[in-house]
Each structure stands twice: as structure tokens, then as C-alpha cells.
VOLO-569333 format. One line per 5 residues: number of its first residue (from 1); their letters; for each residue x, y, z of C-alpha. Coordinates in Angstrom, 2 decimals, padded with zeros to 5 digits. Each point is the difference from the previous one (the first is absolute). Example, Ala and Ser with C-alpha at 12.3 -4.5 7.8 and 13.67 -1.06 7.14 Angstrom:
1 = as = 012.30/-004.50/007.80  001.37/003.44/-000.66
This chain:
1 = mfdga = -049.55/021.81/015.00  003.72/000.78/000.14  001.14/000.68/003.59  002.82/002.57/-000.06  000.85/-000.37/003.69
6 = laatv = 000.28/-003.78/-000.32  002.16/000.34/-003.12  002.29/002.46/001.82  000.35/-002.50/002.85  000.92/-002.77/-002.44
11 = asgls = 002.56/002.26/-001.72  001.51/000.96/003.35  000.22/-003.67/000.97  001.87/-000.86/-003.21  002.44/002.91/000.40
16 = teyps = 000.60/-000.78/003.69  000.43/-003.75/-000.33  002.01/000.13/-003.23  001.52/003.49/-000.36  002.49/-001.26/-002.61
21 = rvpgt = -001.45/-001.99/-002.89  002.80/000.11/-002.56  -000.58/-002.68/-002.67  002.00/-003.17/000.53  000.39/000.43/003.77
26 = peaan = -001.57/-002.22/002.69  -002.08/003.00/001.11  -001.51/000.27/-003.49  -000.89/-003.71/000.05  -001.58/000.38/003.45
31 = aarwy = -001.98/003.02/-001.21  -001.38/-002.10/-002.87  -001.01/-002.68/002.49  -001.59/002.68/002.22  -002.09/001.23/-002.94
36 = seris = -001.09/-003.54/-000.92  -001.13/-000.63/003.57  -002.10/003.17/000.00  -001.69/-001.08/-003.24  -000.54/-003.56/001.27
41 = alglq = -001.62/001.36/003.15  -002.69/001.49/-002.24  -000.78/-003.43/-001.42  001.61/000.75/-003.38  002.51/-002.18/-001.82
46 = seeds = 003.34/001.30/-001.25  002.84/-001.38/-002.07  003.64/001.03/000.16  002.11/000.54/-003.09  003.74/-000.18/000.75
51 = wradl = 002.82/000.79/-002.41  003.47/001.52/-000.12  000.87/003.26/-001.71  002.98/002.33/-000.41  -001.23/003.31/001.40
56 = pglgd = 001.87/003.22/-000.87  001.99/001.10/003.02  -000.77/-003.20/001.94  001.19/-002.96/-002.08  -001.51/-003.49/-000.12
61 = sdlrn = -002.89/-000.21/002.44  -002.73/-002.49/000.86  -003.39/001.62/-000.58  -003.55/-001.01/000.91  -003.36/001.12/-001.32
66 = vvtai = -003.12/-000.98/001.93  -003.06/-000.28/-002.27  -003.59/-000.25/001.26  -002.78/-000.73/-002.49  -003.59/000.71/001.04
71 = pgrsq = -002.19/-001.85/-002.53  -002.76/001.90/-001.78  -002.72/-000.87/-002.47  002.36/000.70/-002.90  003.55/-001.16/-000.70
76 = etivv = 000.97/003.57/-000.86  002.15/001.43/002.77  000.44/003.31/001.78  003.49/000.27/001.49  000.99/001.99/003.09
81 = vahrd = 003.74/000.26/000.71  002.07/001.31/002.92  003.67/-000.69/000.67  000.94/-001.29/003.43  003.76/000.64/000.09
86 = nrgag = 002.00/003.11/000.85  003.61/001.18/-000.23  000.79/-000.56/003.66  -000.89/001.45/003.38  000.05/003.78/000.13
91 = qpfgd = 000.28/000.53/-003.77  -002.01/003.07/-001.09  -001.44/-001.55/-003.18  -001.24/-003.37/-001.18  -002.15/-001.14/002.94
96 = nasgt = -003.57/-001.02/-000.75  -001.48/-001.29/003.24  -003.14/002.03/-000.70  -000.53/-001.66/-003.38  000.48/-003.46/001.51
101 = aalie = -002.47/000.80/002.79  -002.51/001.33/-002.53  000.33/-003.23/-001.98  -000.85/-002.02/003.12  -002.92/002.27/000.83
106 = iargy = -001.38/-000.31/-003.55  000.28/-003.79/000.34  -002.00/000.18/003.24  -002.89/001.51/-001.95  -000.23/-003.19/-002.08
111 = aaqet = 000.29/-002.43/002.92  -002.92/-001.78/001.63  -001.46/001.81/003.03  -001.74/-001.44/003.04  -003.40/001.18/-001.21
116 = apapl = 000.47/-000.15/-003.78  001.72/-002.18/-002.58  002.94/001.23/-002.04  -001.09/002.37/-002.78  000.37/-001.31/-003.55
121 = pqrtl = 001.45/002.56/-002.45  -000.89/-000.03/-003.67  003.65/-000.40/-000.97  002.77/-001.88/001.78  001.96/002.28/002.33
126 = vlvst = 003.76/-000.67/000.23  001.92/001.58/002.90  003.78/-000.03/-000.45  002.52/000.79/002.73  003.19/000.46/-002.02
131 = dggay = 003.66/-000.07/000.92  002.71/002.24/-001.44  -002.27/002.99/-000.48  002.54/002.30/001.66  002.64/-001.20/-002.49
136 = ggaga = -001.69/000.66/-003.32  -003.18/-002.06/000.24  001.46/-003.49/-000.44  -003.05/-001.64/001.56  -002.44/001.78/-002.31
141 = arfae = 002.15/-000.92/-003.00  -000.08/-003.63/001.13  -003.76/000.04/000.50  -000.46/001.59/-003.43  001.08/-003.35/-001.48
146 = sphve = -002.61/-002.02/001.93  -003.24/-001.45/-001.45  -002.05/002.37/002.18  001.21/002.93/-002.12  -001.15/-001.61/-003.24
151 = ralaa = -003.59/000.30/001.26  000.46/003.35/001.77  -002.45/002.77/-000.80  001.71/002.70/002.07  002.45/000.35/002.87
156 = ivldg = 000.50/002.42/002.90  003.31/000.48/001.82  -000.07/001.30/003.58  003.19/001.78/001.08  000.31/002.41/002.91
161 = lggrg = -003.67/000.65/000.80  000.56/001.44/003.46  001.77/003.20/-000.94  -001.14/003.50/000.87  000.50/001.49/-003.45
166 = rpria = -002.22/000.26/-003.04  -001.28/-003.26/-001.55  001.69/-000.89/-003.26  -000.42/-002.50/-002.83  002.97/-001.43/-001.93
171 = vagnr = -000.73/-001.01/-003.61  003.38/-000.66/-001.69  000.86/-003.39/-001.49  003.26/-001.81/-000.71  -000.90/000.26/-003.67
176 = ssspa = -001.76/002.82/-001.79  -003.36/-000.97/001.47  -002.59/001.67/002.21  -002.94/-001.23/002.08  -003.52/000.18/-001.36
181 = rtlvg = -001.58/003.43/000.16  -003.02/-001.58/001.70  002.16/-001.39/002.80  001.77/003.30/000.64  -003.28/001.92/-000.05
186 = tasar = -001.70/-002.48/002.33  002.92/-000.01/002.42  000.19/003.81/000.04  -003.73/000.29/000.71  000.04/-002.58/002.80
191 = veehv = 003.08/001.46/001.66  -001.46/003.50/-000.10  -003.27/-001.35/001.38  001.54/-001.79/002.98  003.21/001.97/000.68
196 = geapa = -001.53/003.40/-000.69  002.68/001.12/-002.45  000.55/-000.76/-003.66  003.16/-002.06/-000.57  002.88/001.55/-001.89
201 = lpgav = 001.17/-001.45/-003.30  003.45/000.49/-001.56  000.21/003.05/-002.23  -000.35/-000.37/-003.76  003.71/000.69/-000.60
206 = tqlvd = 000.99/-002.57/002.63  -002.28/-002.58/-001.61  001.54/000.70/-003.42  003.53/-000.43/001.38  -001.01/-003.25/001.72
211 = lgipy = -001.53/-001.25/-003.27  003.06/001.08/-001.95  002.57/-001.87/002.12  -002.24/-002.04/000.90  000.21/000.07/003.80
216 = asgeq = -002.23/-000.96/002.92  000.86/000.10/003.69  -002.58/-002.11/001.77  -001.42/-003.49/-000.11  -002.64/001.00/-002.54
221 = gslla = 002.70/000.14/-002.70  000.44/-003.76/-000.45  -003.74/-000.68/-000.11  -000.61/002.79/-002.51  002.74/-001.48/-002.17
226 = rgvat = -002.04/-003.22/-000.11  -003.08/001.89/-001.19  -001.85/000.12/003.34  -001.62/003.34/000.88  001.81/000.88/003.23
231 = itltt = 000.37/003.03/002.25  001.84/000.64/003.26  -001.75/001.79/002.85  002.38/001.90/002.27  000.50/003.28/001.85
236 = deqgd = 002.31/002.88/-000.76  001.98/000.86/003.13  002.02/003.21/000.16  003.58/-000.72/-001.03  -000.88/-003.27/-001.74
241 = pdvpa = 000.80/-000.57/-003.69  -002.96/000.10/-002.37  -000.03/-003.80/-000.15  -001.45/-002.56/002.44  002.36/000.08/003.01
246 = gdsaa = -002.00/-001.87/002.66  -000.66/001.04/003.59  001.90/002.82/001.63  001.71/-000.20/003.38  -002.87/001.97/001.58
251 = plaiv = -002.89/-001.89/001.64  -002.70/-001.13/-002.39  -002.98/002.31/-000.53  -002.82/-002.31/001.11  -002.74/002.09/-001.60
256 = tlgsf = 001.79/000.12/-003.35  000.74/-003.73/000.13  -003.65/-000.76/000.67  -001.19/002.33/-002.75  002.45/-001.47/-002.50
261 = grase = -001.05/-003.50/001.00  -003.69/000.76/-000.56  000.87/001.64/-003.32  001.89/-003.16/-001.02  -003.00/-002.15/000.87
266 = aiias = -002.24/002.32/-002.01  002.34/-000.21/-003.01  -000.03/-003.80/000.21  -003.80/000.00/000.18  -000.25/002.32/-003.02
271 = idrsv = 002.33/-002.21/-002.04  -001.92/-003.10/001.09  -003.24/001.45/-001.39  001.53/001.34/-003.21  000.24/-001.24/-003.57
276 = gsafr = 003.38/-001.54/-000.81  000.54/001.87/-003.27  000.16/003.30/001.91  003.47/-000.83/001.37  002.07/-000.34/-003.13
281 = tqdrv = 003.55/001.29/000.38  001.15/002.50/-002.61  002.71/002.62/000.19  -001.40/003.42/000.83  000.82/003.19/001.90
286 = fleer = -002.38/000.90/002.81  -000.96/003.64/000.41  -002.16/001.51/002.72  -003.35/-001.12/-001.38  000.94/-001.59/-003.31
291 = aasgw = 002.50/-002.43/-001.47  001.93/000.53/-003.23  000.06/-003.11/-002.16  003.43/-001.54/-000.38  -000.27/-000.73/-003.72
296 = tirla = -000.67/003.66/-000.80  003.09/001.03/001.99  002.13/-002.64/-001.72  -001.32/001.01/-003.41  000.72/003.68/000.68
301 = livav = 003.57/-000.81/001.08  000.64/-002.14/-003.07  -001.47/002.58/-002.38  002.21/002.67/001.61  003.08/-001.84/-001.29
306 = vpfal = -001.10/000.21/-003.64  000.79/003.72/-000.70  003.46/-000.39/001.52  000.71/-003.14/-002.01  -001.09/001.73/-003.22
311 = gvfdl = 002.16/003.02/000.81  003.06/-002.15/000.66  -000.63/-002.00/-003.17  -000.10/003.24/-002.00  003.25/001.11/001.68
316 = lvrsr = 001.71/-003.26/-000.90  -001.18/000.18/-003.62  001.21/003.58/-000.41  003.29/-000.84/001.68  000.47/-002.94/-002.34
321 = rrrlp = -000.60/002.21/-003.02  002.68/002.37/001.26  002.34/-002.99/000.36  000.75/000.72/003.64  002.65/-002.27/001.60
326 = fapav = -002.26/-002.46/001.86  002.60/-002.72/000.60  002.10/001.91/002.59  -003.17/001.05/001.84  -001.27/-003.58/000.04
331 = ralrt = 003.35/-001.22/001.36  -000.11/002.64/002.75  -003.53/-001.06/000.94  001.05/-003.65/-000.06  002.82/000.73/002.44
336 = rallc = -002.42/001.67/002.38  -002.50/-002.85/-000.33  002.72/-002.56/000.78  000.98/002.02/003.07  -003.61/-000.05/001.19
341 = lyagl = -000.18/-003.75/-000.57  003.25/-000.34/001.92  -001.61/001.85/002.91  -002.93/-002.41/-000.17  002.43/-002.94/-000.02
346 = llwig = 001.70/001.32/003.13  -003.41/000.35/001.64  -000.72/-003.65/-000.81  003.39/-001.09/001.34  -000.70/001.96/003.18
351 = tlvdv = -003.17/-002.03/000.55  001.89/-003.28/-000.48  002.55/000.86/002.70  -002.63/001.50/002.36  001.27/003.57/-000.29
356 = fptga = -003.49/001.20/-000.90  -003.31/-001.17/001.51  -001.30/-003.35/-001.23  -003.00/-002.16/000.77  -003.46/-000.77/-001.27
361 = slppp = -001.40/002.22/-002.75  -002.02/002.07/002.44  -000.15/003.76/000.68  001.72/000.43/003.38  -001.57/002.68/002.19
366 = pyssi = 001.80/003.35/-000.01  000.94/-000.37/003.66  001.89/-003.26/-000.68  003.75/-000.53/-000.19  -000.09/000.17/-003.81
371 = vgnws = 000.83/003.71/000.35  003.48/000.86/001.27  000.99/-003.47/001.21  002.35/-001.00/-002.79  003.48/-001.48/000.24
376 = lpgta = 002.27/003.05/-000.12  003.20/-001.83/-001.04  -001.84/-001.88/-002.74  -001.77/003.13/-001.20  003.30/001.91/-000.06
381 = llvva = 001.64/-002.77/-002.02  -002.81/000.03/-002.57  000.17/003.80/-000.22  003.74/-000.23/-000.70  -000.68/-002.62/-002.67
386 = fllgw = -002.56/002.30/-001.62  002.39/002.96/000.09  002.65/-002.09/-001.74  -002.51/-000.88/-002.70  -000.98/003.66/-000.27
391 = lvshr = 003.65/001.04/-000.40  000.51/-002.53/-002.77  -003.11/001.12/-001.89  000.72/003.66/000.72  003.22/-000.19/-002.02
396 = rlvpa = -002.05/-000.44/-003.15  -002.42/002.79/000.86  002.35/002.83/001.04  -000.22/002.84/-002.55  003.50/000.49/-001.44
401 = sqpsa = -001.31/002.93/-002.02  -003.22/001.89/-000.43  -002.43/-002.16/-002.03  -001.41/001.51/-003.15  -003.62/001.04/-000.32
406 = eerla = -000.66/-003.03/-002.20  001.49/-002.35/002.60  -002.06/001.56/002.77  -003.21/-000.24/-002.03  000.77/-003.65/-000.78
411 = gyava = 000.51/-000.62/003.71  -003.37/001.57/000.76  -001.76/-001.97/-002.74  001.43/-003.35/001.11  -000.74/000.62/003.69
416 = lgwia = -003.56/001.19/-000.67  -000.59/-002.96/-002.29  001.18/-002.32/002.76  -002.28/001.71/002.53  -002.90/-000.40/-002.45
421 = lvava = 000.69/-003.74/-000.26  000.07/-000.27/003.79  -003.31/001.88/000.22  -001.61/-002.38/-002.50  001.31/-002.99/001.98
426 = valah = -001.40/001.48/003.21  -003.36/000.59/-001.69  -000.11/-003.65/-001.05  001.27/-001.49/003.27  -001.50/002.27/002.65
431 = pyali = -001.96/003.07/-001.22  -000.39/001.58/003.44  003.78/000.40/000.25  -000.24/002.57/-002.80  -000.85/002.60/002.66
436 = fvlps = 003.70/-000.17/000.95  001.21/000.25/-003.61  -002.31/002.49/-001.73  001.49/003.18/001.56  003.43/-000.93/-001.36
441 = lyawl = -001.40/-000.60/-003.48  -001.50/003.42/-000.54  002.58/001.98/001.96  003.05/-001.54/-001.65  -001.48/000.27/-003.48
446 = wlplr = 000.80/003.74/000.26  003.67/-000.50/000.89  001.34/000.14/-003.61  -001.68/003.41/-000.44  001.55/001.61/003.09
451 = nrfwt = 003.50/001.51/-000.32  000.44/001.76/003.34  001.48/-002.12/002.77  -002.42/000.97/002.76  -003.00/-000.50/-002.26
456 = raavy = 001.19/-003.48/-000.92  000.68/-000.82/003.65  -003.48/001.15/001.04  -001.66/-002.02/-002.77  001.99/-003.09/000.94
461 = vagls = -000.87/000.30/003.69  -003.67/000.43/-000.93  000.18/-003.36/-001.75  001.02/-001.65/003.26  -003.22/001.10/001.70
466 = gpaga = -001.65/-003.36/-000.72  002.31/-002.31/001.97  000.87/002.73/002.51  -003.66/000.66/000.71  -000.65/-003.72/000.39
471 = vlvlg = 002.78/-000.26/002.59  -001.43/002.95/001.93  -003.56/-001.37/-000.09  001.10/-003.49/001.03  002.22/001.43/002.74
476 = helgl = -002.93/001.99/001.39  -002.18/-003.11/-000.09  002.62/-002.07/001.83  001.14/002.73/002.38  003.58/-000.13/-001.36
481 = gvidt = 002.48/002.59/-001.20  001.27/000.15/-003.57  003.15/-002.07/000.62  -001.86/-002.62/002.03  -002.67/-000.21/-002.71
486 = llylv = 002.65/-000.66/-002.64  001.56/-002.68/002.21  -003.46/-001.49/000.53  -000.57/-000.19/-003.76  003.35/-001.75/-000.43
491 = glatv = -001.09/-002.43/002.71  -003.26/-000.68/-001.85  002.09/-000.91/-003.04  002.43/-002.26/001.88  -002.76/-002.01/001.74
496 = gyltf = -001.65/-000.51/-003.38  -003.15/002.01/000.67  000.78/002.23/-002.98  000.03/-002.11/-003.15  003.09/-000.58/-002.13
501 = tsvll = -001.72/001.77/-002.89  -000.61/003.11/002.11  003.64/000.15/001.11  001.25/-000.54/-003.56  -002.22/002.78/-001.38
506 = alawt = 001.15/002.35/002.77  003.65/-000.69/-000.90  -000.74/000.54/-003.70  -001.67/003.34/000.73  002.98/001.00/002.17
511 = agasq = 002.39/-000.68/-002.89  -001.91/002.37/-002.29  -000.36/002.57/002.77  003.76/-000.03/000.65  000.81/000.73/-003.66
516 = laala = -002.48/002.87/-000.05  001.52/001.28/003.25  003.44/000.06/-001.61  -001.43/001.94/-002.95  -001.93/002.43/002.19
521 = fgrya = 002.94/000.78/002.29  002.64/000.20/-002.72  001.85/-003.23/000.86  -000.96/-002.03/-003.05  002.60/-001.70/-002.16
526 = pdvrg = -000.87/-002.26/-002.94  001.86/-003.30/-000.02  001.89/000.63/-003.23  002.35/-002.95/000.54  -000.96/-002.85/-002.29
531 = dehrs = -000.26/-003.68/000.57  003.75/-000.44/-000.22  000.43/001.78/003.33  -002.68/-001.88/001.86  001.08/-002.51/002.62
536 = glfrn = -001.39/-001.72/003.01  -000.50/001.35/003.49  003.11/-001.76/001.33  002.29/001.34/-002.72  -001.41/003.51/000.36
541 = tvayf = 000.59/-000.13/003.76  003.59/-001.17/-000.43  000.62/002.64/-002.64  -001.39/002.72/002.24  002.27/-000.82/002.93
546 = aerra = 002.97/-000.52/-002.33  -000.47/003.51/-001.37  -000.25/001.37/003.54  003.20/-001.81/000.99  001.83/001.25/-003.07
551 = gddqm = -001.09/003.54/000.77  001.26/-000.26/003.59  003.37/-001.36/-001.19  000.31/002.87/-002.47  -000.63/002.53/002.78
556 = dk = 002.64/-001.66/002.22  002.58/000.35/-002.78
């Protein structure tokens, strides 16, 4: 039986003896040795996995996982994970002494006693004390590549079990994947049984946003990405983000820690007695008492694109019959697309020169230095470079005269056709991301029919509700403001957590959105200059400053 008081004593001993356990430091190595000694004292064997990784906000660090395998009758494994590191002494987030202590106490239940032999589980139990959990879950990502995971039936992550808030279960994965419904239901029932309160799950909208990015803050993300049904058990302290944040600075709640520990043991026992096929991982959205199947959501999102695509196709056919001037509109869209690609190129250059956060392709926690700890001189230089590129492209897009109705309609048709192509690409590459795109499709389809300025502006802003809502939902989940959330998303792109395809599709959508913005706000100009006037970026830049210099000289005369 899990002893909460003993676990609290072990957690206090770890925090007192090694208050700072930042990965790569001597204290972190000593903490790993301390954990191994506690496991060895129980008569269990452990192995240490050492490697080196580039952690976001920390750099190259030596990391250590300590893995303990308790053999069972079957080679199938049940994995229990808790990270051992923290972000330093006195840091408000990222400590997990309670999870480490719970891991040791669970191991004690499978050790030989004075009056009884060691119990033999049906399936092999693997206890993993990971490193780098406070820096994006590097240890869990490393363990996800081990042979133990290939035979894993399910996994449980313990993170911050000694809090005084409501129990909570994290279910997001690094890919668009979710834990088995059976695992979530079993864990919820056991936690409610032992803790006395049903655990909270992320809201349906939050789950959809996490699936659409996809995004997972917590060590369960890497294991879910490998197809292992995994959940994180944690507590929701007041003022914490809605993601696993570890132990608070307040003393551990011994009763809660003991209840959570017994619930964890009960979950392990339930999994050990279960049928393996019940823990298949499929994408889904968990509701209060049900779970919506992922394939039905994906199918609904894909089908929702079809009416828009047909409407845009009809618009393009009718515009072609009227012989609208498509070429200038296409050139204007191309200029905007090249500007967006130029912004992406500057972002890539910023990662090469360490202006933006770099490191392993892991989701850094929201309380890390990925937010607001950028090189100001380097960022300013890249902003200036982007503004120069914008000035060069802007010369071709400034309306010298009011465009005709035919030119405006051609601009709408080309931009909407481009947005339709982007939507189809999103549907093929990552259907869940359509939740960010669909509002723009059906709002902006009405723009050509609206003549009043304020009506057009309102319709255009309504189309931005998809990405804007996603930023607000993600910011609420992470406990960040709007600006910090945007910076965090940029950081996810620069560390490589967001895929290249996702970034490219976002830039393509931005190009179409910018052309529609120019049309909606009366700043659209078709690029009527033909191929004979086109030149490279360097020549356009020189020509721009030459014209400025000539104008200044004329004023002096």
C-alpha cells in the first residue's frame, strides 16, 4: 500500500539535499545517483542511459535517465514515468520531487518484504526517472526510442502529485494522437475513487486546438507520438497554467500525495489485468462522459471545405468568361507570397545566428526562456531587413489610381482561389488544422458582394477568428498573454517542433489573407507592370533608394 507520509519524506529529502537539479550540472548527476541508490536499496536493478542533447534555453547538456524493469509473466510492459530535474532552486515551476518520490514508493510495492517474496505482475513494469522534463521532456523523448516502448501497453506520467488543487489529466500528444478511451476512463475512475474528486480534462476546444497545431506540454506527448496510450496525472494549482507544471513552492499536501499514489497503483493494477487491445491510440476529443471519434471530426472538417471550393471554382469560371484581367492580380499575389517567404527566410537565418530560440525539437514549457528572452539587437536587425523587403515589394502594390471593378473582382477571385488551394493542402497534410482556416473561407467568400467599407472590414475581421481564437485558447492554456503566445509559437517553429510543412502553409495562407486585406480596406493595386519591368530584389532596392535620393536633390534645388 502506498505510504503518503513516507513519499513526502523522500520528496523532502530530494529537495533538501539537491535543491537545484538543472540538467547537465553536477547536482543533477548526483540526484540521479541518489535515485539509483534508493532503488538499489529496495533490491531492484536499474540501468542508466546517458546522452547529450541541446535543450531550448539551456544549450548542450549531459542527461541521464534511470530505468528500472520489474519482470512480469509477459514481455508486454507498463511504463511509469516521472522527471527528476527542475529549473533551479526557488523556481516556481518545473520541480517534480513528488513524482520522483511516488516512483520510488511504487517500486517499494514490488520489492521483496521480510515476510513475503516480491510480487510478480502479469506484465513487466518499467519505472523511468527521466531527465530534462522541466525543459520540454527530453528524457521522455529519449525513452520513447527505447525497446521497452515497442512492447509498451500503456504509460502513466506522474508530475506534481502533491499539490492542493484539483486533480487533472493531460491527454495531448506531440502528434495528432490521443490516449485510449479505456485508459482515460480507468484513470478518471481510480483518481475519483482514491482522491475523492473527479479529475479535470482539457476542454473540447482546447483539445481541438492542441490537435490542430499539434501541441503537447508534458512528457506524455512523446510517448503518445510513438503510439503508446499515455496520460499525465497532475494537480491544478491556483495560478498555474493549464499544463503540467510540477510542484508548487508550498509544502506538499501529504494526504493528496498519498491518495494520488494509491490511485496510480490502482491504475497500474487495472492495466495489468486488462486486455491489450483495449489500449489502442486513436485521435479523439474527450467530453465529460463520452469521446468523439477523431475520424468523424476529420471527415467533417474536410467535407466543410467542399462547398467553399465549389463556390470559388464557379467564381473563377464566371470571371474567366468575363475575361477579367487575372495576370495583374496573380502578379500582386505572387509579390505578397514572395514577401511572406522572405519573412520565413529571415526567421530561418535568425535561428542560424542564435537570434531566436534553438535546440531539440521539443515543446519548451511556457515558463521557459523561449518567451521574451531573444537577442534584441539581432531581432531589431532582422526587423529592419524585413521592412526593407516590405518597402521594395510595396512599391509594386501601391495604388496609383483607383482600380476598376473588373480589376478588384479579379483580385478577389485570385486570392480566394489561392486560399482554396491552401485549404485543400491543409486538408491533405493535417486535417485538424482546418479549424484555423475554415472561418476565413466562409467569411471572406462574401467580400466581393460587400460594397460598404465597414461591412467589408467586419467580414474580413470575422475571417481572422480562426487563428485569433487559437492564439487566445493556447494562451489561456499556457497562462500567457497574446504577445507572449505569439512569441511562443515563433519559438516552437524555430526549435523545429512545428513542422516545415505547417510553417509553409501558414505563410501561404498569410499571403492570400494580405491580398484580401488590401481589397477589403481599399488599398489594393493590381500589378499592371509586365515582365519587362520585373527585376530582382537587389535592383529594386537600389532603384528605390535612388528615387528617394533624386527626390531629395530636387527638393534641395
